[in-house]
mmCIF file of the N, C-alpha and C atoms, coordinates in Angstrom:
data_MODEL
# 
_entry.id   MODEL 
# 
loop_
_atom_site.group_PDB 
_atom_site.id 
_atom_site.type_symbol 
_atom_site.label_atom_id 
_atom_site.label_alt_id 
_atom_site.label_comp_id 
_atom_site.label_asym_id 
_atom_site.label_entity_id 
_atom_site.label_seq_id 
_atom_site.pdbx_PDB_ins_code 
_atom_site.Cartn_x 
_atom_site.Cartn_y 
_atom_site.Cartn_z 
_atom_site.occupancy 
_atom_site.B_iso_or_equiv 
_atom_site.pdbx_formal_charge 
_atom_site.auth_seq_id 
_atom_site.auth_comp_id 
_atom_site.auth_asym_id 
_atom_site.auth_atom_id 
_atom_site.pdbx_PDB_model_num 
ATOM 1   N N  . MET A 1 1  ? -7.515  51.789 48.725 1.00 0.00 ? 1  MET A N  1 
ATOM 2   C CA . MET A 1 1  ? -6.994  50.731 47.874 1.00 0.00 ? 1  MET A CA 1 
ATOM 3   C C  . MET A 1 1  ? -8.014  49.581 47.855 1.00 0.00 ? 1  MET A C  1 
ATOM 4   N N  . PRO A 1 2  ? -8.358  49.067 46.661 1.00 0.00 ? 2  PRO A N  1 
ATOM 5   C CA . PRO A 1 2  ? -9.352  47.987 46.576 1.00 0.00 ? 2  PRO A CA 1 
ATOM 6   C C  . PRO A 1 2  ? -8.800  46.657 47.069 1.00 0.00 ? 2  PRO A C  1 
ATOM 7   N N  . LEU A 1 3  ? -9.708  45.832 47.536 1.00 0.00 ? 3  LEU A N  1 
ATOM 8   C CA . LEU A 1 3  ? -9.356  44.497 47.982 1.00 0.00 ? 3  LEU A CA 1 
ATOM 9   C C  . LEU A 1 3  ? -9.062  43.617 46.768 1.00 0.00 ? 3  LEU A C  1 
ATOM 10  N N  . VAL A 1 4  ? -7.937  42.906 46.798 1.00 0.00 ? 4  VAL A N  1 
ATOM 11  C CA . VAL A 1 4  ? -7.570  41.999 45.707 1.00 0.00 ? 4  VAL A CA 1 
ATOM 12  C C  . VAL A 1 4  ? -7.538  40.587 46.254 1.00 0.00 ? 4  VAL A C  1 
ATOM 13  N N  . VAL A 1 5  ? -8.355  39.729 45.673 1.00 0.00 ? 5  VAL A N  1 
ATOM 14  C CA . VAL A 1 5  ? -8.411  38.326 46.073 1.00 0.00 ? 5  VAL A CA 1 
ATOM 15  C C  . VAL A 1 5  ? -7.882  37.498 44.905 1.00 0.00 ? 5  VAL A C  1 
ATOM 16  N N  . PRO A 1 6  ? -6.729  36.821 45.070 1.00 0.00 ? 6  PRO A N  1 
ATOM 17  C CA . PRO A 1 6  ? -6.147  36.056 43.966 1.00 0.00 ? 6  PRO A CA 1 
ATOM 18  C C  . PRO A 1 6  ? -7.145  35.084 43.351 1.00 0.00 ? 6  PRO A C  1 
ATOM 19  N N  . GLY A 1 7  ? -7.211  35.094 42.016 1.00 0.00 ? 7  GLY A N  1 
ATOM 20  C CA . GLY A 1 7  ? -8.093  34.186 41.307 1.00 0.00 ? 7  GLY A CA 1 
ATOM 21  C C  . GLY A 1 7  ? -9.530  34.653 41.196 1.00 0.00 ? 7  GLY A C  1 
ATOM 22  N N  . ILE A 1 8  ? -9.916  35.651 41.997 1.00 0.00 ? 8  ILE A N  1 
ATOM 23  C CA . ILE A 1 8  ? -11.288 36.150 41.945 1.00 0.00 ? 8  ILE A CA 1 
ATOM 24  C C  . ILE A 1 8  ? -11.331 37.473 41.184 1.00 0.00 ? 8  ILE A C  1 
ATOM 25  N N  . ASN A 1 9  ? -10.602 38.461 41.665 1.00 0.00 ? 9  ASN A N  1 
ATOM 26  C CA . ASN A 1 9  ? -10.642 39.755 41.001 1.00 0.00 ? 9  ASN A CA 1 
ATOM 27  C C  . ASN A 1 9  ? -9.263  40.287 40.650 1.00 0.00 ? 9  ASN A C  1 
ATOM 28  N N  . SER A 1 10 ? -8.259  39.437 40.627 1.00 0.00 ? 10 SER A N  1 
ATOM 29  C CA . SER A 1 10 ? -6.913  39.901 40.307 1.00 0.00 ? 10 SER A CA 1 
ATOM 30  C C  . SER A 1 10 ? -6.541  39.650 38.860 1.00 0.00 ? 10 SER A C  1 
ATOM 31  N N  . GLY A 1 11 ? -7.494  39.186 38.061 1.00 0.00 ? 11 GLY A N  1 
ATOM 32  C CA . GLY A 1 11 ? -7.194  38.897 36.667 1.00 0.00 ? 11 GLY A CA 1 
ATOM 33  C C  . GLY A 1 11 ? -6.433  37.598 36.510 1.00 0.00 ? 11 GLY A C  1 
ATOM 34  N N  . GLY A 1 12 ? -6.467  36.746 37.519 1.00 0.00 ? 12 GLY A N  1 
ATOM 35  C CA . GLY A 1 12 ? -5.704  35.516 37.505 1.00 0.00 ? 12 GLY A CA 1 
ATOM 36  C C  . GLY A 1 12 ? -6.392  34.358 36.831 1.00 0.00 ? 12 GLY A C  1 
ATOM 37  N N  . SER A 1 13 ? -7.473  34.621 36.108 1.00 0.00 ? 13 SER A N  1 
ATOM 38  C CA . SER A 1 13 ? -8.210  33.538 35.475 1.00 0.00 ? 13 SER A CA 1 
ATOM 39  C C  . SER A 1 13 ? -7.676  33.278 34.075 1.00 0.00 ? 13 SER A C  1 
ATOM 40  N N  . ASN A 1 14 ? -6.561  32.538 33.993 1.00 0.00 ? 14 ASN A N  1 
ATOM 41  C CA . ASN A 1 14 ? -5.993  32.192 32.700 1.00 0.00 ? 14 ASN A CA 1 
ATOM 42  C C  . ASN A 1 14 ? -6.971  31.350 31.893 1.00 0.00 ? 14 ASN A C  1 
ATOM 43  N N  . GLN A 1 15 ? -7.681  30.462 32.574 1.00 0.00 ? 15 GLN A N  1 
ATOM 44  C CA . GLN A 1 15 ? -8.628  29.586 31.891 1.00 0.00 ? 15 GLN A CA 1 
ATOM 45  C C  . GLN A 1 15 ? -9.697  30.407 31.186 1.00 0.00 ? 15 GLN A C  1 
ATOM 46  N N  . GLN A 1 16 ? -10.228 31.415 31.848 1.00 0.00 ? 16 GLN A N  1 
ATOM 47  C CA . GLN A 1 16 ? -11.246 32.262 31.237 1.00 0.00 ? 16 GLN A CA 1 
ATOM 48  C C  . GLN A 1 16 ? -10.663 33.007 30.036 1.00 0.00 ? 16 GLN A C  1 
ATOM 49  N N  . SER A 1 17 ? -9.477  33.554 30.168 1.00 0.00 ? 17 SER A N  1 
ATOM 50  C CA . SER A 1 17 ? -8.842  34.278 29.062 1.00 0.00 ? 17 SER A CA 1 
ATOM 51  C C  . SER A 1 17 ? -8.603  33.375 27.870 1.00 0.00 ? 17 SER A C  1 
ATOM 52  N N  . GLU A 1 18 ? -8.139  32.166 28.133 1.00 0.00 ? 18 GLU A N  1 
ATOM 53  C CA . GLU A 1 18 ? -7.896  31.212 27.045 1.00 0.00 ? 18 GLU A CA 1 
ATOM 54  C C  . GLU A 1 18 ? -9.180  30.907 26.288 1.00 0.00 ? 18 GLU A C  1 
ATOM 55  N N  . TRP A 1 19 ? -10.264 30.639 27.027 1.00 0.00 ? 19 TRP A N  1 
ATOM 56  C CA . TRP A 1 19 ? -11.528 30.324 26.375 1.00 0.00 ? 19 TRP A CA 1 
ATOM 57  C C  . TRP A 1 19 ? -12.103 31.545 25.662 1.00 0.00 ? 19 TRP A C  1 
ATOM 58  N N  . MET A 1 20 ? -11.934 32.731 26.221 1.00 0.00 ? 20 MET A N  1 
ATOM 59  C CA . MET A 1 20 ? -12.396 33.949 25.546 1.00 0.00 ? 20 MET A CA 1 
ATOM 60  C C  . MET A 1 20 ? -11.692 34.079 24.192 1.00 0.00 ? 20 MET A C  1 
ATOM 61  N N  . ASN A 1 21 ? -10.382 33.868 24.184 1.00 0.00 ? 21 ASN A N  1 
ATOM 62  C CA . ASN A 1 21 ? -9.616  33.968 22.936 1.00 0.00 ? 21 ASN A CA 1 
ATOM 63  C C  . ASN A 1 21 ? -10.057 32.933 21.908 1.00 0.00 ? 21 ASN A C  1 
ATOM 64  N N  . ARG A 1 22 ? -10.438 31.764 22.373 1.00 0.00 ? 22 ARG A N  1 
ATOM 65  C CA . ARG A 1 22 ? -10.841 30.685 21.465 1.00 0.00 ? 22 ARG A CA 1 
ATOM 66  C C  . ARG A 1 22 ? -12.263 30.843 20.933 1.00 0.00 ? 22 ARG A C  1 
ATOM 67  N N  . LEU A 1 23 ? -13.163 31.424 21.728 1.00 0.00 ? 23 LEU A N  1 
ATOM 68  C CA . LEU A 1 23 ? -14.585 31.410 21.387 1.00 0.00 ? 23 LEU A CA 1 
ATOM 69  C C  . LEU A 1 23 ? -15.200 32.725 20.928 1.00 0.00 ? 23 LEU A C  1 
ATOM 70  N N  . VAL A 1 24 ? -14.773 33.845 21.483 1.00 0.00 ? 24 VAL A N  1 
ATOM 71  C CA . VAL A 1 24 ? -15.444 35.116 21.201 1.00 0.00 ? 24 VAL A CA 1 
ATOM 72  C C  . VAL A 1 24 ? -15.408 35.426 19.698 1.00 0.00 ? 24 VAL A C  1 
ATOM 73  N N  . GLY A 1 25 ? -16.602 35.736 19.170 1.00 0.00 ? 25 GLY A N  1 
ATOM 74  C CA . GLY A 1 25 ? -16.743 36.058 17.760 1.00 0.00 ? 25 GLY A CA 1 
ATOM 75  C C  . GLY A 1 25 ? -17.073 34.868 16.881 1.00 0.00 ? 25 GLY A C  1 
ATOM 76  N N  . LYS A 1 26 ? -17.063 33.668 17.462 1.00 0.00 ? 26 LYS A N  1 
ATOM 77  C CA . LYS A 1 26 ? -17.368 32.460 16.694 1.00 0.00 ? 26 LYS A CA 1 
ATOM 78  C C  . LYS A 1 26 ? -18.769 31.959 17.027 1.00 0.00 ? 26 LYS A C  1 
ATOM 79  N N  . LYS A 1 27 ? -19.313 31.147 16.129 1.00 0.00 ? 27 LYS A N  1 
ATOM 80  C CA . LYS A 1 27 ? -20.580 30.474 16.378 1.00 0.00 ? 27 LYS A CA 1 
ATOM 81  C C  . LYS A 1 27 ? -20.291 29.041 16.785 1.00 0.00 ? 27 LYS A C  1 
ATOM 82  N N  . LEU A 1 28 ? -21.145 28.474 17.622 1.00 0.00 ? 28 LEU A N  1 
ATOM 83  C CA . LEU A 1 28 ? -21.000 27.079 18.026 1.00 0.00 ? 28 LEU A CA 1 
ATOM 84  C C  . LEU A 1 28 ? -21.678 26.206 16.982 1.00 0.00 ? 28 LEU A C  1 
ATOM 85  N N  . SER A 1 29 ? -21.037 25.103 16.634 1.00 0.00 ? 29 SER A N  1 
ATOM 86  C CA . SER A 1 29 ? -21.610 24.232 15.609 1.00 0.00 ? 29 SER A CA 1 
ATOM 87  C C  . SER A 1 29 ? -21.332 22.772 15.935 1.00 0.00 ? 29 SER A C  1 
ATOM 88  N N  . ASP A 1 30 ? -22.034 21.888 15.238 1.00 0.00 ? 30 ASP A N  1 
ATOM 89  C CA . ASP A 1 30 ? -21.820 20.454 15.401 1.00 0.00 ? 30 ASP A CA 1 
ATOM 90  C C  . ASP A 1 30 ? -20.737 19.944 14.459 1.00 0.00 ? 30 ASP A C  1 
ATOM 91  N N  . SER A 1 31 ? -20.257 20.796 13.572 1.00 0.00 ? 31 SER A N  1 
ATOM 92  C CA . SER A 1 31 ? -19.195 20.410 12.647 1.00 0.00 ? 31 SER A CA 1 
ATOM 93  C C  . SER A 1 31 ? -17.832 20.783 13.245 1.00 0.00 ? 31 SER A C  1 
ATOM 94  N N  . PRO A 1 32 ? -16.745 20.330 12.639 1.00 0.00 ? 32 PRO A N  1 
ATOM 95  C CA . PRO A 1 32 ? -15.406 20.639 13.178 1.00 0.00 ? 32 PRO A CA 1 
ATOM 96  C C  . PRO A 1 32 ? -15.147 22.148 13.264 1.00 0.00 ? 32 PRO A C  1 
ATOM 97  N N  . SER A 1 33 ? -14.246 22.520 14.168 1.00 0.00 ? 33 SER A N  1 
ATOM 98  C CA . SER A 1 33 ? -13.894 23.923 14.362 1.00 0.00 ? 33 SER A CA 1 
ATOM 99  C C  . SER A 1 33 ? -13.165 24.468 13.135 1.00 0.00 ? 33 SER A C  1 
ATOM 100 N N  . ASP A 1 34 ? -13.416 25.743 12.837 1.00 0.00 ? 34 ASP A N  1 
ATOM 101 C CA . ASP A 1 34 ? -12.681 26.440 11.787 1.00 0.00 ? 34 ASP A CA 1 
ATOM 102 C C  . ASP A 1 34 ? -12.564 27.906 12.203 1.00 0.00 ? 34 ASP A C  1 
ATOM 103 N N  . SER A 1 35 ? -12.286 28.804 11.275 1.00 0.00 ? 35 SER A N  1 
ATOM 104 C CA . SER A 1 35 ? -12.044 30.200 11.634 1.00 0.00 ? 35 SER A CA 1 
ATOM 105 C C  . SER A 1 35 ? -13.292 30.942 12.114 1.00 0.00 ? 35 SER A C  1 
ATOM 106 N N  . THR A 1 36 ? -14.487 30.454 11.763 1.00 0.00 ? 36 THR A N  1 
ATOM 107 C CA . THR A 1 36 ? -15.717 31.150 12.173 1.00 0.00 ? 36 THR A CA 1 
ATOM 108 C C  . THR A 1 36 ? -16.627 30.323 13.080 1.00 0.00 ? 36 THR A C  1 
ATOM 109 N N  . ASN A 1 37 ? -16.323 29.036 13.253 1.00 0.00 ? 37 ASN A N  1 
ATOM 110 C CA . ASN A 1 37 ? -17.149 28.143 14.070 1.00 0.00 ? 37 ASN A CA 1 
ATOM 111 C C  . ASN A 1 37 ? -16.294 27.385 15.069 1.00 0.00 ? 37 ASN A C  1 
ATOM 112 N N  . PHE A 1 38 ? -16.916 27.027 16.197 1.00 0.00 ? 38 PHE A N  1 
ATOM 113 C CA . PHE A 1 38 ? -16.239 26.205 17.202 1.00 0.00 ? 38 PHE A CA 1 
ATOM 114 C C  . PHE A 1 38 ? -17.099 24.983 17.459 1.00 0.00 ? 38 PHE A C  1 
ATOM 115 N N  . ALA A 1 39 ? -16.497 23.811 17.390 1.00 0.00 ? 39 ALA A N  1 
ATOM 116 C CA . ALA A 1 39 ? -17.233 22.560 17.557 1.00 0.00 ? 39 ALA A CA 1 
ATOM 117 C C  . ALA A 1 39 ? -17.703 22.385 19.001 1.00 0.00 ? 39 ALA A C  1 
ATOM 118 N N  . ARG A 1 40 ? -18.988 22.112 19.161 1.00 0.00 ? 40 ARG A N  1 
ATOM 119 C CA . ARG A 1 40 ? -19.556 21.888 20.496 1.00 0.00 ? 40 ARG A CA 1 
ATOM 120 C C  . ARG A 1 40 ? -18.857 20.735 21.212 1.00 0.00 ? 40 ARG A C  1 
ATOM 121 N N  . GLN A 1 41 ? -18.429 19.733 20.458 1.00 0.00 ? 41 GLN A N  1 
ATOM 122 C CA . GLN A 1 41 ? -17.785 18.561 21.067 1.00 0.00 ? 41 GLN A CA 1 
ATOM 123 C C  . GLN A 1 41 ? -16.458 18.922 21.742 1.00 0.00 ? 41 GLN A C  1 
ATOM 124 N N  . ASP A 1 42 ? -15.872 20.064 21.392 1.00 0.00 ? 42 ASP A N  1 
ATOM 125 C CA . ASP A 1 42 ? -14.601 20.489 21.977 1.00 0.00 ? 42 ASP A CA 1 
ATOM 126 C C  . ASP A 1 42 ? -14.769 21.360 23.213 1.00 0.00 ? 42 ASP A C  1 
ATOM 127 N N  . LEU A 1 43 ? -16.011 21.620 23.607 1.00 0.00 ? 43 LEU A N  1 
ATOM 128 C CA . LEU A 1 43 ? -16.271 22.393 24.827 1.00 0.00 ? 43 LEU A CA 1 
ATOM 129 C C  . LEU A 1 43 ? -16.048 21.503 26.046 1.00 0.00 ? 43 LEU A C  1 
ATOM 130 N N  . PRO A 1 44 ? -15.731 22.114 27.199 1.00 0.00 ? 44 PRO A N  1 
ATOM 131 C CA . PRO A 1 44 ? -15.597 21.324 28.419 1.00 0.00 ? 44 PRO A CA 1 
ATOM 132 C C  . PRO A 1 44 ? -16.915 20.633 28.770 1.00 0.00 ? 44 PRO A C  1 
ATOM 133 N N  . LYS A 1 45 ? -16.823 19.550 29.508 1.00 0.00 ? 45 LYS A N  1 
ATOM 134 C CA . LYS A 1 45 ? -18.014 18.803 29.915 1.00 0.00 ? 45 LYS A CA 1 
ATOM 135 C C  . LYS A 1 45 ? -18.983 19.697 30.691 1.00 0.00 ? 45 LYS A C  1 
ATOM 136 N N  . GLU A 1 46 ? -18.452 20.467 31.617 1.00 0.00 ? 46 GLU A N  1 
ATOM 137 C CA . GLU A 1 46 ? -19.270 21.370 32.448 1.00 0.00 ? 46 GLU A CA 1 
ATOM 138 C C  . GLU A 1 46 ? -19.399 22.715 31.745 1.00 0.00 ? 46 GLU A C  1 
ATOM 139 N N  . HIS A 1 47 ? -20.452 22.893 30.962 1.00 0.00 ? 47 HIS A N  1 
ATOM 140 C CA . HIS A 1 47 ? -20.699 24.182 30.318 1.00 0.00 ? 47 HIS A CA 1 
ATOM 141 C C  . HIS A 1 47 ? -22.194 24.393 30.141 1.00 0.00 ? 47 HIS A C  1 
ATOM 142 N N  . ARG A 1 48 ? -22.566 25.642 29.934 1.00 0.00 ? 48 ARG A N  1 
ATOM 143 C CA . ARG A 1 48 ? -23.937 25.948 29.555 1.00 0.00 ? 48 ARG A CA 1 
ATOM 144 C C  . ARG A 1 48 ? -23.900 27.132 28.602 1.00 0.00 ? 48 ARG A C  1 
ATOM 145 N N  . ILE A 1 49 ? -24.824 27.110 27.690 1.00 0.00 ? 49 ILE A N  1 
ATOM 146 C CA . ILE A 1 49 ? -24.923 28.149 26.676 1.00 0.00 ? 49 ILE A CA 1 
ATOM 147 C C  . ILE A 1 49 ? -26.095 29.047 27.047 1.00 0.00 ? 49 ILE A C  1 
ATOM 148 N N  . ILE A 1 50 ? -25.817 30.324 27.179 1.00 0.00 ? 50 ILE A N  1 
ATOM 149 C CA . ILE A 1 50 ? -26.833 31.285 27.600 1.00 0.00 ? 50 ILE A CA 1 
ATOM 150 C C  . ILE A 1 50 ? -27.136 32.207 26.425 1.00 0.00 ? 50 ILE A C  1 
ATOM 151 N N  . GLU A 1 51 ? -28.339 32.069 25.899 1.00 0.00 ? 51 GLU A N  1 
ATOM 152 C CA . GLU A 1 51 ? -28.777 32.876 24.762 1.00 0.00 ? 51 GLU A CA 1 
ATOM 153 C C  . GLU A 1 51 ? -29.408 34.166 25.259 1.00 0.00 ? 51 GLU A C  1 
ATOM 154 N N  . PRO A 1 52 ? -29.439 35.213 24.422 1.00 0.00 ? 52 PRO A N  1 
ATOM 155 C CA . PRO A 1 52 ? -30.041 36.484 24.836 1.00 0.00 ? 52 PRO A CA 1 
ATOM 156 C C  . PRO A 1 52 ? -31.493 36.296 25.284 1.00 0.00 ? 52 PRO A C  1 
ATOM 157 N N  . GLY A 1 53 ? -31.813 36.866 26.410 1.00 0.00 ? 53 GLY A N  1 
ATOM 158 C CA . GLY A 1 53 ? -33.172 36.799 26.929 1.00 0.00 ? 53 GLY A CA 1 
ATOM 159 C C  . GLY A 1 53 ? -33.527 35.509 27.644 1.00 0.00 ? 53 GLY A C  1 
ATOM 160 N N  . SER A 1 54 ? -32.602 34.550 27.658 1.00 0.00 ? 54 SER A N  1 
ATOM 161 C CA . SER A 1 54 ? -32.906 33.294 28.349 1.00 0.00 ? 54 SER A CA 1 
ATOM 162 C C  . SER A 1 54 ? -32.614 33.435 29.836 1.00 0.00 ? 54 SER A C  1 
ATOM 163 N N  . MET A 1 55 ? -33.287 32.624 30.615 1.00 0.00 ? 55 MET A N  1 
ATOM 164 C CA . MET A 1 55 ? -33.095 32.639 32.058 1.00 0.00 ? 55 MET A CA 1 
ATOM 165 C C  . MET A 1 55 ? -32.042 31.605 32.429 1.00 0.00 ? 55 MET A C  1 
ATOM 166 N N  . SER A 1 56 ? -31.291 31.888 33.484 1.00 0.00 ? 56 SER A N  1 
ATOM 167 C CA . SER A 1 56 ? -30.322 30.922 33.993 1.00 0.00 ? 56 SER A CA 1 
ATOM 168 C C  . SER A 1 56 ? -30.260 31.054 35.504 1.00 0.00 ? 56 SER A C  1 
ATOM 169 N N  . THR A 1 57 ? -29.889 29.973 36.150 1.00 0.00 ? 57 THR A N  1 
ATOM 170 C CA . THR A 1 57 ? -29.779 30.002 37.604 1.00 0.00 ? 57 THR A CA 1 
ATOM 171 C C  . THR A 1 57 ? -28.573 30.839 38.002 1.00 0.00 ? 57 THR A C  1 
ATOM 172 N N  . GLN A 1 58 ? -28.589 31.358 39.199 1.00 0.00 ? 58 GLN A N  1 
ATOM 173 C CA . GLN A 1 58 ? -27.494 32.189 39.692 1.00 0.00 ? 58 GLN A CA 1 
ATOM 174 C C  . GLN A 1 58 ? -26.577 31.429 40.656 1.00 0.00 ? 58 GLN A C  1 
ATOM 175 N N  . ASP A 1 59 ? -26.705 30.099 40.675 1.00 0.00 ? 59 ASP A N  1 
ATOM 176 C CA . ASP A 1 59 ? -25.852 29.322 41.560 1.00 0.00 ? 59 ASP A CA 1 
ATOM 177 C C  . ASP A 1 59 ? -24.405 29.409 41.095 1.00 0.00 ? 59 ASP A C  1 
ATOM 178 N N  . PHE A 1 60 ? -23.480 29.407 42.041 1.00 0.00 ? 60 PHE A N  1 
ATOM 179 C CA . PHE A 1 60 ? -22.056 29.520 41.737 1.00 0.00 ? 60 PHE A CA 1 
ATOM 180 C C  . PHE A 1 60 ? -21.466 28.131 41.534 1.00 0.00 ? 60 PHE A C  1 
ATOM 181 N N  . ASN A 1 61 ? -20.842 27.929 40.394 1.00 0.00 ? 61 ASN A N  1 
ATOM 182 C CA . ASN A 1 61 ? -20.136 26.679 40.097 1.00 0.00 ? 61 ASN A CA 1 
ATOM 183 C C  . ASN A 1 61 ? -18.863 27.069 39.361 1.00 0.00 ? 61 ASN A C  1 
ATOM 184 N N  . LYS A 1 62 ? -17.750 27.143 40.088 1.00 0.00 ? 62 LYS A N  1 
ATOM 185 C CA . LYS A 1 62 ? -16.498 27.625 39.519 1.00 0.00 ? 62 LYS A CA 1 
ATOM 186 C C  . LYS A 1 62 ? -15.967 26.739 38.399 1.00 0.00 ? 62 LYS A C  1 
ATOM 187 N N  . ASP A 1 63 ? -16.468 25.514 38.284 1.00 0.00 ? 63 ASP A N  1 
ATOM 188 C CA . ASP A 1 63 ? -16.005 24.597 37.250 1.00 0.00 ? 63 ASP A CA 1 
ATOM 189 C C  . ASP A 1 63 ? -16.861 24.635 35.988 1.00 0.00 ? 63 ASP A C  1 
ATOM 190 N N  . ARG A 1 64 ? -17.963 25.367 36.025 1.00 0.00 ? 64 ARG A N  1 
ATOM 191 C CA . ARG A 1 64 ? -18.871 25.421 34.875 1.00 0.00 ? 64 ARG A CA 1 
ATOM 192 C C  . ARG A 1 64 ? -18.573 26.659 34.031 1.00 0.00 ? 64 ARG A C  1 
ATOM 193 N N  . MET A 1 65 ? -18.378 26.422 32.750 1.00 0.00 ? 65 MET A N  1 
ATOM 194 C CA . MET A 1 65 ? -18.146 27.526 31.836 1.00 0.00 ? 65 MET A CA 1 
ATOM 195 C C  . MET A 1 65 ? -19.485 28.009 31.284 1.00 0.00 ? 65 MET A C  1 
ATOM 196 N N  . ASN A 1 66 ? -19.732 29.308 31.415 1.00 0.00 ? 66 ASN A N  1 
ATOM 197 C CA . ASN A 1 66 ? -20.932 29.932 30.872 1.00 0.00 ? 66 ASN A CA 1 
ATOM 198 C C  . ASN A 1 66 ? -20.553 30.619 29.567 1.00 0.00 ? 66 ASN A C  1 
ATOM 199 N N  . ILE A 1 67 ? -21.262 30.268 28.501 1.00 0.00 ? 67 ILE A N  1 
ATOM 200 C CA . ILE A 1 67 ? -20.997 30.834 27.189 1.00 0.00 ? 67 ILE A CA 1 
ATOM 201 C C  . ILE A 1 67 ? -22.185 31.726 26.836 1.00 0.00 ? 67 ILE A C  1 
ATOM 202 N N  . HIS A 1 68 ? -21.949 33.022 26.753 1.00 0.00 ? 68 HIS A N  1 
ATOM 203 C CA . HIS A 1 68 ? -23.003 33.993 26.475 1.00 0.00 ? 68 HIS A CA 1 
ATOM 204 C C  . HIS A 1 68 ? -22.999 34.316 24.987 1.00 0.00 ? 68 HIS A C  1 
ATOM 205 N N  . LEU A 1 69 ? -24.152 34.098 24.343 1.00 0.00 ? 69 LEU A N  1 
ATOM 206 C CA . LEU A 1 69 ? -24.283 34.357 22.911 1.00 0.00 ? 69 LEU A CA 1 
ATOM 207 C C  . LEU A 1 69 ? -24.934 35.704 22.659 1.00 0.00 ? 69 LEU A C  1 
ATOM 208 N N  . GLY A 1 70 ? -24.608 36.292 21.517 1.00 0.00 ? 70 GLY A N  1 
ATOM 209 C CA . GLY A 1 70 ? -25.258 37.522 21.072 1.00 0.00 ? 70 GLY A CA 1 
ATOM 210 C C  . GLY A 1 70 ? -26.487 37.182 20.264 1.00 0.00 ? 70 GLY A C  1 
ATOM 211 N N  . GLU A 1 71 ? -27.202 38.207 19.830 1.00 0.00 ? 71 GLU A N  1 
ATOM 212 C CA . GLU A 1 71 ? -28.428 38.027 19.038 1.00 0.00 ? 71 GLU A CA 1 
ATOM 213 C C  . GLU A 1 71 ? -28.169 37.238 17.757 1.00 0.00 ? 71 GLU A C  1 
ATOM 214 N N  . ASP A 1 72 ? -26.974 37.393 17.185 1.00 0.00 ? 72 ASP A N  1 
ATOM 215 C CA . ASP A 1 72 ? -26.654 36.712 15.927 1.00 0.00 ? 72 ASP A CA 1 
ATOM 216 C C  . ASP A 1 72 ? -26.103 35.300 16.134 1.00 0.00 ? 72 ASP A C  1 
ATOM 217 N N  . GLY A 1 73 ? -26.034 34.859 17.393 1.00 0.00 ? 73 GLY A N  1 
ATOM 218 C CA . GLY A 1 73 ? -25.577 33.505 17.684 1.00 0.00 ? 73 GLY A CA 1 
ATOM 219 C C  . GLY A 1 73 ? -24.079 33.372 17.896 1.00 0.00 ? 73 GLY A C  1 
ATOM 220 N N  . THR A 1 74 ? -23.346 34.470 17.820 1.00 0.00 ? 74 THR A N  1 
ATOM 221 C CA . THR A 1 74 ? -21.909 34.398 18.067 1.00 0.00 ? 74 THR A CA 1 
ATOM 222 C C  . THR A 1 74 ? -21.629 34.546 19.561 1.00 0.00 ? 74 THR A C  1 
ATOM 223 N N  . VAL A 1 75 ? -20.527 33.981 19.988 1.00 0.00 ? 75 VAL A N  1 
ATOM 224 C CA . VAL A 1 75 ? -20.124 34.054 21.391 1.00 0.00 ? 75 VAL A CA 1 
ATOM 225 C C  . VAL A 1 75 ? -19.672 35.478 21.696 1.00 0.00 ? 75 VAL A C  1 
ATOM 226 N N  . ARG A 1 76 ? -20.242 36.068 22.737 1.00 0.00 ? 76 ARG A N  1 
ATOM 227 C CA . ARG A 1 76 ? -19.917 37.434 23.157 1.00 0.00 ? 76 ARG A CA 1 
ATOM 228 C C  . ARG A 1 76 ? -19.038 37.462 24.403 1.00 0.00 ? 76 ARG A C  1 
ATOM 229 N N  . HIS A 1 77 ? -19.229 36.476 25.288 1.00 0.00 ? 77 HIS A N  1 
ATOM 230 C CA . HIS A 1 77 ? -18.511 36.499 26.563 1.00 0.00 ? 77 HIS A CA 1 
ATOM 231 C C  . HIS A 1 77 ? -18.454 35.081 27.135 1.00 0.00 ? 77 HIS A C  1 
ATOM 232 N N  . VAL A 1 78 ? -17.406 34.808 27.898 1.00 0.00 ? 78 VAL A N  1 
ATOM 233 C CA . VAL A 1 78 ? -17.255 33.528 28.579 1.00 0.00 ? 78 VAL A CA 1 
ATOM 234 C C  . VAL A 1 78 ? -16.865 33.813 30.018 1.00 0.00 ? 78 VAL A C  1 
ATOM 235 N N  . ASP A 1 79 ? -17.498 33.106 30.965 1.00 0.00 ? 79 ASP A N  1 
ATOM 236 C CA . ASP A 1 79 ? -17.089 33.248 32.362 1.00 0.00 ? 79 ASP A CA 1 
ATOM 237 C C  . ASP A 1 79 ? -17.276 31.916 33.091 1.00 0.00 ? 79 ASP A C  1 
ATOM 238 N N  . PHE A 1 80 ? -16.693 31.844 34.255 1.00 0.00 ? 80 PHE A N  1 
ATOM 239 C CA . PHE A 1 80 ? -16.801 30.654 35.116 1.00 0.00 ? 80 PHE A CA 1 
ATOM 240 C C  . PHE A 1 80 ? -17.435 31.100 36.414 1.00 0.00 ? 80 PHE A C  1 
ATOM 241 N N  . LYS A 1 81 ? -18.758 30.924 36.533 1.00 0.00 ? 81 LYS A N  1 
ATOM 242 C CA . LYS A 1 81 ? -19.489 31.342 37.736 1.00 0.00 ? 81 LYS A CA 1 
ATOM 243 C C  . LYS A 1 81 ? -20.466 30.268 38.106 1.00 0.00 ? 81 LYS A C  1 
# 
């Protein structure tokens, strides 16, 4: 039986799920949010945008949202690491 740690690997990250639902498939923009774009101003203060092929530090910061973009600039994945 695998080890389950609440909030780490038990699927207890409601915050991550909420942000995934809001961002995945959209592009980030400086204009107001709509069906295909999400306004950068509405992102949490602690965030970083990770583009394909870019380097990022591997330090753990549970309060920082990482936004992973695809080649076309749309959000592919969101995590808090």
